[in-house]
PDB file of N, CA, C and O in Angstrom:
ATOM      1  N   MET A   1      55.253-114.407  80.162  1.00  0.00           N
ATOM      2  CA  MET A   1      54.639-114.863  81.402  1.00  0.00           C
ATOM      3  C   MET A   1      53.085-114.969  81.102  1.00  0.00           C
ATOM      4  O   MET A   1      52.460-114.071  80.538  1.00  0.00           O
ATOM      5  N   GLU A   2      52.554-116.106  81.520  1.00  0.00           N
ATOM      6  CA  GLU A   2      51.137-116.319  81.239  1.00  0.00           C
ATOM      7  C   GLU A   2      50.351-115.653  82.361  1.00  0.00           C
ATOM      8  O   GLU A   2      50.789-115.574  83.508  1.00  0.00           O
ATOM      9  N   HIS A   3      49.165-115.175  81.974  1.00  0.00           N
ATOM     10  CA  HIS A   3      48.248-114.525  82.917  1.00  0.00           C
ATOM     11  C   HIS A   3      47.109-115.406  83.178  1.00  0.00           C
ATOM     12  O   HIS A   3      46.626-116.063  82.256  1.00  0.00           O
ATOM     13  N   ALA A   4      46.633-115.470  84.401  1.00  0.00           N
ATOM     14  CA  ALA A   4      45.495-116.303  84.759  1.00  0.00           C
ATOM     15  C   ALA A   4      44.229-115.622  84.248  1.00  0.00           C
ATOM     16  O   ALA A   4      44.020-114.423  84.436  1.00  0.00           O
ATOM     17  N   THR A   5      43.422-116.399  83.621  1.00  0.00           N
ATOM     18  CA  THR A   5      42.186-115.872  83.106  1.00  0.00           C
ATOM     19  C   THR A   5      41.086-116.118  84.204  1.00  0.00           C
ATOM     20  O   THR A   5      41.274-116.851  85.174  1.00  0.00           O
ATOM     21  N   LEU A   6      40.015-115.488  83.976  1.00  0.00           N
ATOM     22  CA  LEU A   6      38.880-115.687  84.888  1.00  0.00           C
ATOM     23  C   LEU A   6      38.423-117.127  84.915  1.00  0.00           C
ATOM     24  O   LEU A   6      38.063-117.663  85.964  1.00  0.00           O
ATOM     25  N   ALA A   7      38.442-117.753  83.740  1.00  0.00           N
ATOM     26  CA  ALA A   7      38.090-119.145  83.652  1.00  0.00           C
ATOM     27  C   ALA A   7      39.064-120.033  84.466  1.00  0.00           C
ATOM     28  O   ALA A   7      38.641-120.969  85.145  1.00  0.00           O
ATOM     29  N   ASP A   8      40.398-119.715  84.379  1.00  0.00           N
ATOM     30  CA  ASP A   8      41.387-120.407  85.190  1.00  0.00           C
ATOM     31  C   ASP A   8      41.100-120.293  86.706  1.00  0.00           C
ATOM     32  O   ASP A   8      41.184-121.260  87.462  1.00  0.00           O
ATOM     33  N   ALA A   9      40.756-119.048  87.097  1.00  0.00           N
ATOM     34  CA  ALA A   9      40.490-118.789  88.518  1.00  0.00           C
ATOM     35  C   ALA A   9      39.262-119.501  88.915  1.00  0.00           C
ATOM     36  O   ALA A   9      39.193-120.048  90.016  1.00  0.00           O
ATOM     37  N   ASP A  10      38.288-119.521  88.071  1.00  0.00           N
ATOM     38  CA  ASP A  10      36.991-120.253  88.393  1.00  0.00           C
ATOM     39  C   ASP A  10      37.259-121.731  88.537  1.00  0.00           C
ATOM     40  O   ASP A  10      36.765-122.391  89.451  1.00  0.00           O
ATOM     41  N   ALA A  11      38.044-122.228  87.622  1.00  0.00           N
ATOM     42  CA  ALA A  11      38.379-123.707  87.677  1.00  0.00           C
ATOM     43  C   ALA A  11      39.148-124.001  88.932  1.00  0.00           C
ATOM     44  O   ALA A  11      38.882-125.002  89.597  1.00  0.00           O
ATOM     45  N   LEU A  12      40.089-123.161  89.276  1.00  0.00           N
ATOM     46  CA  LEU A  12      40.892-123.328  90.463  1.00  0.00           C
ATOM     47  C   LEU A  12      39.955-123.272  91.726  1.00  0.00           C
ATOM     48  O   LEU A  12      40.059-124.119  92.613  1.00  0.00           O
ATOM     49  N   MET A  13      39.095-122.314  91.780  1.00  0.00           N
ATOM     50  CA  MET A  13      38.193-122.260  92.921  1.00  0.00           C
ATOM     51  C   MET A  13      37.188-123.413  93.025  1.00  0.00           C
ATOM     52  O   MET A  13      36.760-123.807  94.110  1.00  0.00           O
ATOM     53  N   ALA A  14      36.826-123.947  91.812  1.00  0.00           N
ATOM     54  CA  ALA A  14      35.941-125.132  91.820  1.00  0.00           C
ATOM     55  C   ALA A  14      36.717-126.298  92.389  1.00  0.00           C
ATOM     56  O   ALA A  14      36.155-127.098  93.137  1.00  0.00           O
ATOM     57  N   GLU A  15      38.026-126.424  92.050  1.00  0.00           N
ATOM     58  CA  GLU A  15      38.856-127.519  92.523  1.00  0.00           C
ATOM     59  C   GLU A  15      39.058-127.399  93.967  1.00  0.00           C
ATOM     60  O   GLU A  15      39.009-128.397  94.685  1.00  0.00           O
ATOM     61  N   VAL A  16      39.287-126.209  94.436  1.00  0.00           N
ATOM     62  CA  VAL A  16      39.485-125.924  95.908  1.00  0.00           C
ATOM     63  C   VAL A  16      38.171-126.281  96.667  1.00  0.00           C
ATOM     64  O   VAL A  16      38.207-126.908  97.726  1.00  0.00           O
ATOM     65  N   ASP A  17      37.065-125.881  96.118  1.00  0.00           N
ATOM     66  CA  ASP A  17      35.753-126.212  96.770  1.00  0.00           C
ATOM     67  C   ASP A  17      35.536-127.744  96.808  1.00  0.00           C
ATOM     68  O   ASP A  17      35.024-128.270  97.796  1.00  0.00           O
ATOM     69  N   ALA A  18      35.922-128.444  95.744  1.00  0.00           N
ATOM     70  CA  ALA A  18      35.714-129.864  95.754  1.00  0.00           C
ATOM     71  C   ALA A  18      36.638-130.499  96.785  1.00  0.00           C
ATOM     72  O   ALA A  18      36.232-131.439  97.468  1.00  0.00           O
ATOM     73  N   LEU A  19      37.855-130.020  96.915  1.00  0.00           N
ATOM     74  CA  LEU A  19      38.779-130.552  97.922  1.00  0.00           C
ATOM     75  C   LEU A  19      38.280-130.244  99.334  1.00  0.00           C
ATOM     76  O   LEU A  19      38.390-131.078 100.233  1.00  0.00           O
ATOM     77  N   LEU A  20      37.748-129.075  99.517  1.00  0.00           N
ATOM     78  CA  LEU A  20      37.157-128.742 100.866  1.00  0.00           C
ATOM     79  C   LEU A  20      35.975-129.649 101.166  1.00  0.00           C
ATOM     80  O   LEU A  20      35.822-130.105 102.300  1.00  0.00           O
ATOM     81  N   GLU A  21      35.149-129.914 100.187  1.00  0.00           N
ATOM     82  CA  GLU A  21      34.017-130.830 100.435  1.00  0.00           C
ATOM     83  C   GLU A  21      34.462-132.232 100.763  1.00  0.00           C
ATOM     84  O   GLU A  21      33.914-132.883 101.652  1.00  0.00           O
ATOM     85  N   GLN A  22      35.482-132.700 100.022  1.00  0.00           N
ATOM     86  CA  GLN A  22      36.058-134.024 100.351  1.00  0.00           C
ATOM     87  C   GLN A  22      36.667-134.033 101.777  1.00  0.00           C
ATOM     88  O   GLN A  22      36.496-134.996 102.525  1.00  0.00           O
ATOM     89  N   ALA A  23      37.362-132.968 102.126  1.00  0.00           N
ATOM     90  CA  ALA A  23      37.954-132.903 103.501  1.00  0.00           C
ATOM     91  C   ALA A  23      36.788-132.936 104.544  1.00  0.00           C
ATOM     92  O   ALA A  23      36.874-133.650 105.543  1.00  0.00           O
ATOM     93  N   ALA A  24      35.726-132.174 104.301  1.00  0.00           N
ATOM     94  CA  ALA A  24      34.632-132.134 105.242  1.00  0.00           C
ATOM     95  C   ALA A  24      33.992-133.462 105.336  1.00  0.00           C
ATOM     96  O   ALA A  24      33.638-133.878 106.439  1.00  0.00           O
ATOM     97  N   ALA A  25      33.806-134.194 104.210  1.00  0.00           N
ATOM     98  CA  ALA A  25      33.234-135.513 104.225  1.00  0.00           C
ATOM     99  C   ALA A  25      34.150-136.492 104.957  1.00  0.00           C
ATOM    100  O   ALA A  25      33.666-137.330 105.718  1.00  0.00           O
ATOM    101  N   THR A  26      35.434-136.402 104.745  1.00  0.00           N
ATOM    102  CA  THR A  26      36.391-137.263 105.520  1.00  0.00           C
ATOM    103  C   THR A  26      36.326-137.005 106.941  1.00  0.00           C
ATOM    104  O   THR A  26      36.291-137.954 107.725  1.00  0.00           O
ATOM    105  N   ASP A  27      36.304-135.681 107.387  1.00  0.00           N
ATOM    106  CA  ASP A  27      36.227-135.293 108.725  1.00  0.00           C
ATOM    107  C   ASP A  27      34.906-135.893 109.407  1.00  0.00           C
ATOM    108  O   ASP A  27      34.955-136.417 110.520  1.00  0.00           O
ATOM    109  N   ALA A  28      33.792-135.788 108.711  1.00  0.00           N
ATOM    110  CA  ALA A  28      32.571-136.239 109.174  1.00  0.00           C
ATOM    111  C   ALA A  28      32.639-137.793 109.316  1.00  0.00           C
ATOM    112  O   ALA A  28      32.139-138.345 110.296  1.00  0.00           O
ATOM    113  N   ARG A  29      33.243-138.464 108.360  1.00  0.00           N
ATOM    114  CA  ARG A  29      33.351-139.957 108.502  1.00  0.00           C
ATOM    115  C   ARG A  29      34.265-140.359 109.692  1.00  0.00           C
ATOM    116  O   ARG A  29      33.930-141.283 110.434  1.00  0.00           O
ATOM    117  N   VAL A  30      35.407-139.674 109.874  1.00  0.00           N
ATOM    118  CA  VAL A  30      36.234-139.955 111.008  1.00  0.00           C
ATOM    119  C   VAL A  30      35.494-139.694 112.288  1.00  0.00           C
ATOM    120  O   VAL A  30      35.568-140.510 113.206  1.00  0.00           O
ATOM    121  N   ASP A  31      34.783-138.594 112.392  1.00  0.00           N
ATOM    122  CA  ASP A  31      34.082-138.294 113.577  1.00  0.00           C
ATOM    123  C   ASP A  31      33.002-139.359 113.869  1.00  0.00           C
ATOM    124  O   ASP A  31      32.818-139.735 115.026  1.00  0.00           O
ATOM    125  N   ALA A  32      32.291-139.847 112.843  1.00  0.00           N
ATOM    126  CA  ALA A  32      31.310-140.879 113.026  1.00  0.00           C
ATOM    127  C   ALA A  32      31.982-142.146 113.464  1.00  0.00           C
ATOM    128  O   ALA A  32      31.464-142.840 114.339  1.00  0.00           O
ATOM    129  N   LEU A  33      33.122-142.478 112.888  1.00  0.00           N
ATOM    130  CA  LEU A  33      33.808-143.687 113.398  1.00  0.00           C
ATOM    131  C   LEU A  33      34.210-143.554 114.759  1.00  0.00           C
ATOM    132  O   LEU A  33      34.039-144.485 115.546  1.00  0.00           O
ATOM    133  N   LEU A  34      34.755-142.425 115.120  1.00  0.00           N
ATOM    134  CA  LEU A  34      35.204-142.205 116.541  1.00  0.00           C
ATOM    135  C   LEU A  34      34.052-142.263 117.500  1.00  0.00           C
ATOM    136  O   LEU A  34      34.148-142.849 118.578  1.00  0.00           O
ATOM    137  N   ASP A  35      32.933-141.635 117.090  1.00  0.00           N
ATOM    138  CA  ASP A  35      31.748-141.630 117.916  1.00  0.00           C
ATOM    139  C   ASP A  35      31.254-143.063 118.146  1.00  0.00           C
ATOM    140  O   ASP A  35      30.827-143.424 119.243  1.00  0.00           O
ATOM    141  N   GLY A  36      31.323-143.845 117.104  1.00  0.00           N
ATOM    142  CA  GLY A  36      30.825-145.211 117.196  1.00  0.00           C
ATOM    143  C   GLY A  36      31.795-146.060 117.981  1.00  0.00           C
ATOM    144  O   GLY A  36      31.395-147.076 118.550  1.00  0.00           O
ATOM    145  N   TRP A  37      33.016-145.691 118.031  1.00  0.00           N
ATOM    146  CA  TRP A  37      34.082-146.529 118.705  1.00  0.00           C
ATOM    147  C   TRP A  37      34.281-146.167 120.170  1.00  0.00           C
ATOM    148  O   TRP A  37      34.441-147.049 121.013  1.00  0.00           O
ATOM    149  N   THR A  38      34.271-144.898 120.471  1.00  0.00           N
ATOM    150  CA  THR A  38      34.630-144.362 121.783  1.00  0.00           C
ATOM    151  C   THR A  38      33.764-144.938 122.896  1.00  0.00           C
ATOM    152  O   THR A  38      34.313-145.428 123.883  1.00  0.00           O
ATOM    153  N   PRO A  39      32.425-144.903 122.785  1.00  0.00           N
ATOM    154  CA  PRO A  39      31.595-145.426 123.873  1.00  0.00           C
ATOM    155  C   PRO A  39      31.784-146.908 124.176  1.00  0.00           C
ATOM    156  O   PRO A  39      31.551-147.335 125.307  1.00  0.00           O
ATOM    157  N   ARG A  40      32.191-147.679 123.217  1.00  0.00           N
ATOM    158  CA  ARG A  40      32.239-149.114 123.361  1.00  0.00           C
ATOM    159  C   ARG A  40      33.199-149.515 124.519  1.00  0.00           C
ATOM    160  O   ARG A  40      32.810-150.288 125.394  1.00  0.00           O
ATOM    161  N   PRO A  41      34.410-149.006 124.524  1.00  0.00           N
ATOM    162  CA  PRO A  41      35.264-149.431 125.646  1.00  0.00           C
ATOM    163  C   PRO A  41      34.762-148.962 126.966  1.00  0.00           C
ATOM    164  O   PRO A  41      34.882-149.688 127.952  1.00  0.00           O
ATOM    165  N   ALA A  42      34.175-147.724 127.044  1.00  0.00           N
ATOM    166  CA  ALA A  42      33.638-147.307 128.275  1.00  0.00           C
ATOM    167  C   ALA A  42      32.443-148.191 128.772  1.00  0.00           C
ATOM    168  O   ALA A  42      32.323-148.571 129.936  1.00  0.00           O
ATOM    169  N   THR A  43      31.557-148.479 127.733  1.00  0.00           N
ATOM    170  CA  THR A  43      30.445-149.364 128.040  1.00  0.00           C
ATOM    171  C   THR A  43      30.888-150.750 128.473  1.00  0.00           C
ATOM    172  O   THR A  43      30.380-151.315 129.442  1.00  0.00           O
ATOM    173  N   ALA A  44      31.871-151.294 127.711  1.00  0.00           N
ATOM    174  CA  ALA A  44      32.385-152.602 128.098  1.00  0.00           C
ATOM    175  C   ALA A  44      33.013-152.596 129.495  1.00  0.00           C
ATOM    176  O   ALA A  44      32.887-153.564 130.245  1.00  0.00           O
ATOM    177  N   LEU A  45      33.699-151.479 129.839  1.00  0.00           N
ATOM    178  CA  LEU A  45      34.273-151.435 131.109  1.00  0.00           C
ATOM    179  C   LEU A  45      33.277-151.339 132.182  1.00  0.00           C
ATOM    180  O   LEU A  45      33.458-151.930 133.246  1.00  0.00           O
ATOM    181  N   ARG A  46      32.176-150.586 131.948  1.00  0.00           N
ATOM    182  CA  ARG A  46      31.091-150.507 133.006  1.00  0.00           C
ATOM    183  C   ARG A  46      30.406-151.897 133.127  1.00  0.00           C
ATOM    184  O   ARG A  46      30.043-152.307 134.229  1.00  0.00           O
ATOM    185  N   ARG A  47      30.237-152.596 132.030  1.00  0.00           N
ATOM    186  CA  ARG A  47      29.602-153.923 132.117  1.00  0.00           C
ATOM    187  C   ARG A  47      30.557-154.886 132.895  1.00  0.00           C
ATOM    188  O   ARG A  47      30.117-155.678 133.728  1.00  0.00           O
ATOM    189  N   LEU A  48      31.827-154.788 132.599  1.00  0.00           N
ATOM    190  CA  LEU A  48      32.797-155.652 133.354  1.00  0.00           C
ATOM    191  C   LEU A  48      32.787-155.349 134.844  1.00  0.00           C
ATOM    192  O   LEU A  48      32.859-156.260 135.668  1.00  0.00           O
ATOM    193  N   GLN A  49      32.698-154.063 135.191  1.00  0.00           N
ATOM    194  CA  GLN A  49      32.609-153.670 136.584  1.00  0.00           C
ATOM    195  C   GLN A  49      31.374-154.177 137.272  1.00  0.00           C
ATOM    196  O   GLN A  49      31.394-154.654 138.407  1.00  0.00           O
ATOM    197  N   ARG A  50      30.250-154.044 136.496  1.00  0.00           N
ATOM    198  CA  ARG A  50      28.939-154.595 137.088  1.00  0.00           C
ATOM    199  C   ARG A  50      29.010-156.130 137.209  1.00  0.00           C
ATOM    200  O   ARG A  50      28.498-156.705 138.169  1.00  0.00           O
ATOM    201  N   THR A  51      29.621-156.755 136.267  1.00  0.00           N
ATOM    202  CA  THR A  51      29.817-158.211 136.319  1.00  0.00           C
ATOM    203  C   THR A  51      30.665-158.638 137.532  1.00  0.00           C
ATOM    204  O   THR A  51      30.378-159.620 138.217  1.00  0.00           O
ATOM    205  N   ALA A  52      31.730-157.840 137.758  1.00  0.00           N
ATOM    206  CA  ALA A  52      32.629-158.154 138.901  1.00  0.00           C
ATOM    207  C   ALA A  52      31.886-157.971 140.196  1.00  0.00           C
ATOM    208  O   ALA A  52      32.026-158.791 141.104  1.00  0.00           O
ATOM    209  N   ARG A  53      31.082-156.895 140.315  1.00  0.00           N
ATOM    210  CA  ARG A  53      30.307-156.661 141.590  1.00  0.00           C
ATOM    211  C   ARG A  53      29.311-157.757 141.757  1.00  0.00           C
ATOM    212  O   ARG A  53      29.137-158.272 142.861  1.00  0.00           O
ATOM    213  N   HIS A  54      28.628-158.145 140.658  1.00  0.00           N
ATOM    214  CA  HIS A  54      27.629-159.189 140.704  1.00  0.00           C
ATOM    215  C   HIS A  54      28.308-160.566 141.154  1.00  0.00           C
ATOM    216  O   HIS A  54      27.768-161.297 141.984  1.00  0.00           O
ATOM    217  N   THR A  55      29.414-160.838 140.607  1.00  0.00           N
ATOM    218  CA  THR A  55      30.140-162.067 140.907  1.00  0.00           C
ATOM    219  C   THR A  55      30.561-162.073 142.355  1.00  0.00           C
ATOM    220  O   THR A  55      30.471-163.109 143.013  1.00  0.00           O
ATOM    221  N   ALA A  56      31.030-160.919 142.886  1.00  0.00           N
ATOM    222  CA  ALA A  56      31.360-160.787 144.229  1.00  0.00           C
ATOM    223  C   ALA A  56      30.228-161.089 145.191  1.00  0.00           C
ATOM    224  O   ALA A  56      30.367-161.796 146.189  1.00  0.00           O
ATOM    225  N   ARG A  57      29.068-160.488 144.812  1.00  0.00           N
ATOM    226  CA  ARG A  57      27.858-160.751 145.640  1.00  0.00           C
ATOM    227  C   ARG A  57      27.401-162.152 145.617  1.00  0.00           C
ATOM    228  O   ARG A  57      26.971-162.690 146.638  1.00  0.00           O
ATOM    229  N   LEU A  58      27.483-162.779 144.447  1.00  0.00           N
ATOM    230  CA  LEU A  58      27.136-164.229 144.297  1.00  0.00           C
ATOM    231  C   LEU A  58      28.025-165.057 145.104  1.00  0.00           C
ATOM    232  O   LEU A  58      27.585-165.951 145.828  1.00  0.00           O
ATOM    233  N   SER A  59      29.380-164.757 144.985  1.00  0.00           N
ATOM    234  CA  SER A  59      30.330-165.546 145.800  1.00  0.00           C
ATOM    235  C   SER A  59      30.079-165.432 147.264  1.00  0.00           C
ATOM    236  O   SER A  59      30.140-166.435 147.974  1.00  0.00           O
ATOM    237  N   ALA A  60      29.793-164.233 147.756  1.00  0.00           N
ATOM    238  CA  ALA A  60      29.460-164.073 149.183  1.00  0.00           C
ATOM    239  C   ALA A  60      28.192-164.882 149.537  1.00  0.00           C
ATOM    240  O   ALA A  60      28.147-165.525 150.585  1.00  0.00           O
ATOM    241  N   LEU A  61      27.190-164.850 148.685  1.00  0.00           N
ATOM    242  CA  LEU A  61      25.980-165.625 148.929  1.00  0.00           C
ATOM    243  C   LEU A  61      26.288-167.145 149.018  1.00  0.00           C
ATOM    244  O   LEU A  61      25.836-167.835 149.931  1.00  0.00           O
ATOM    245  N   VAL A  62      27.061-167.624 148.049  1.00  0.00           N
ATOM    246  CA  VAL A  62      27.475-169.049 148.098  1.00  0.00           C
ATOM    247  C   VAL A  62      28.206-169.376 149.392  1.00  0.00           C
ATOM    248  O   VAL A  62      27.972-170.405 150.025  1.00  0.00           O
ATOM    249  N   GLU A  63      29.080-168.482 149.754  1.00  0.00           N
ATOM    250  CA  GLU A  63      29.813-168.746 151.037  1.00  0.00           C
ATOM    251  C   GLU A  63      28.952-168.765 152.241  1.00  0.00           C
ATOM    252  O   GLU A  63      29.174-169.584 153.132  1.00  0.00           O
ATOM    253  N   ARG A  64      27.932-167.868 152.324  1.00  0.00           N
ATOM    254  CA  ARG A  64      26.967-167.878 153.434  1.00  0.00           C
ATOM    255  C   ARG A  64      26.169-169.157 153.394  1.00  0.00           C
ATOM    256  O   ARG A  64      25.960-169.789 154.429  1.00  0.00           O
ATOM    257  N   GLN A  65      25.709-169.557 152.193  1.00  0.00           N
ATOM    258  CA  GLN A  65      24.901-170.796 152.108  1.00  0.00           C
ATOM    259  C   GLN A  65      25.718-171.985 152.501  1.00  0.00           C
ATOM    260  O   GLN A  65      25.210-172.878 153.178  1.00  0.00           O
ATOM    261  N   GLN A  66      26.987-172.035 152.098  1.00  0.00           N
ATOM    262  CA  GLN A  66      27.861-173.131 152.514  1.00  0.00           C
ATOM    263  C   GLN A  66      28.022-173.210 154.024  1.00  0.00           C
ATOM    264  O   GLN A  66      27.960-174.270 154.646  1.00  0.00           O
ATOM    265  N   ALA A  67      28.238-171.994 154.583  1.00  0.00           N
ATOM    266  CA  ALA A  67      28.361-171.939 156.055  1.00  0.00           C
ATOM    267  C   ALA A  67      27.088-172.383 156.764  1.00  0.00           C
ATOM    268  O   ALA A  67      27.158-173.050 157.797  1.00  0.00           O
ATOM    269  N   ALA A  68      25.930-172.022 156.226  1.00  0.00           N
ATOM    270  CA  ALA A  68      24.626-172.383 156.821  1.00  0.00           C
ATOM    271  C   ALA A  68      24.458-173.961 156.716  1.00  0.00           C
ATOM    272  O   ALA A  68      24.019-174.627 157.654  1.00  0.00           O
ATOM    273  N   LEU A  69      24.838-174.494 155.516  1.00  0.00           N
ATOM    274  CA  LEU A  69      24.658-175.928 155.372  1.00  0.00           C
ATOM    275  C   LEU A  69      25.672-176.705 156.315  1.00  0.00           C
ATOM    276  O   LEU A  69      25.331-177.730 156.905  1.00  0.00           O
ATOM    277  N   ALA A  70      26.875-176.180 156.413  1.00  0.00           N
ATOM    278  CA  ALA A  70      27.823-176.781 157.310  1.00  0.00           C
ATOM    279  C   ALA A  70      27.356-176.758 158.772  1.00  0.00           C
ATOM    280  O   ALA A  70      27.564-177.706 159.530  1.00  0.00           O
ATOM    281  N   ALA A  71      26.715-175.635 159.136  1.00  0.00           N
ATOM    282  CA  ALA A  71      26.155-175.556 160.518  1.00  0.00           C
ATOM    283  C   ALA A  71      24.985-176.527 160.656  1.00  0.00           C
ATOM    284  O   ALA A  71      24.850-177.143 161.713  1.00  0.00           O
ATOM    285  N   GLN A  72      24.149-176.694 159.663  1.00  0.00           N
ATOM    286  CA  GLN A  72      23.039-177.614 159.746  1.00  0.00           C
ATOM    287  C   GLN A  72      23.605-179.107 159.861  1.00  0.00           C
ATOM    288  O   GLN A  72      23.085-179.922 160.623  1.00  0.00           O
ATOM    289  N   LEU A  73      24.631-179.391 159.106  1.00  0.00           N
ATOM    290  CA  LEU A  73      25.247-180.730 159.091  1.00  0.00           C
ATOM    291  C   LEU A  73      25.806-180.976 160.511  1.00  0.00           C
ATOM    292  O   LEU A  73      25.564-182.028 161.104  1.00  0.00           O
ATOM    293  N   ASP A  74      26.553-179.996 161.044  1.00  0.00           N
ATOM    294  CA  ASP A  74      27.078-180.129 162.377  1.00  0.00           C
ATOM    295  C   ASP A  74      25.969-180.382 163.410  1.00  0.00           C
ATOM    296  O   ASP A  74      26.116-181.242 164.278  1.00  0.00           O
ATOM    297  N   ALA A  75      24.877-179.646 163.316  1.00  0.00           N
ATOM    298  CA  ALA A  75      23.797-179.892 164.228  1.00  0.00           C
ATOM    299  C   ALA A  75      23.139-181.232 164.046  1.00  0.00           C
ATOM    300  O   ALA A  75      22.687-181.836 165.018  1.00  0.00           O
ATOM    301  N   MET A  76      23.076-181.700 162.847  1.00  0.00           N
ATOM    302  CA  MET A  76      22.483-183.073 162.600  1.00  0.00           C
ATOM    303  C   MET A  76      23.427-184.090 163.226  1.00  0.00           C
ATOM    304  O   MET A  76      22.944-185.014 163.881  1.00  0.00           O
ATOM    305  N   GLU A  77      24.758-183.978 163.064  1.00  0.00           N
ATOM    306  CA  GLU A  77      25.684-184.934 163.565  1.00  0.00           C
ATOM    307  C   GLU A  77      25.670-184.976 165.103  1.00  0.00           C
ATOM    308  O   GLU A  77      25.821-186.046 165.693  1.00  0.00           O
ATOM    309  N   ARG A  78      25.483-183.784 165.769  1.00  0.00           N
ATOM    310  CA  ARG A  78      25.385-183.685 167.222  1.00  0.00           C
ATOM    311  C   ARG A  78      24.138-184.431 167.761  1.00  0.00           C
ATOM    312  O   ARG A  78      24.164-185.118 168.783  1.00  0.00           O
ATOM    313  N   ASP A  79      23.061-184.240 166.999  1.00  0.00           N
ATOM    314  CA  ASP A  79      21.803-184.808 167.426  1.00  0.00           C
ATOM    315  C   ASP A  79      21.712-186.314 167.131  1.00  0.00           C
ATOM    316  O   ASP A  79      20.895-187.031 167.708  1.00  0.00           O
ATOM    317  N   ALA A  80      22.547-186.749 166.245  1.00  0.00           N
ATOM    318  CA  ALA A  80      22.489-188.235 165.882  1.00  0.00           C
ATOM    319  C   ALA A  80      23.095-189.146 166.889  1.00  0.00           C
ATOM    320  O   ALA A  80      23.102-190.361 166.697  1.00  0.00           O
TER     321      ALA A  80
END
């Protein structure tokens, strides 16, 4: 039966340390990717909601202007 030497243990620990560093780097990369990705859908949704509200306000404004123009045309036709 072979016995592990101190050099073997040191080599094994160095390999484990390297694997842990790689895992930490991968975790950091995944976190960075998720951090960069997660806000975008929320931001896009907020922009879409603002756009929808703005569109609704503009539509209401156009409808009021059309009603005012129709009233002016009706008044002009009565006076003619």
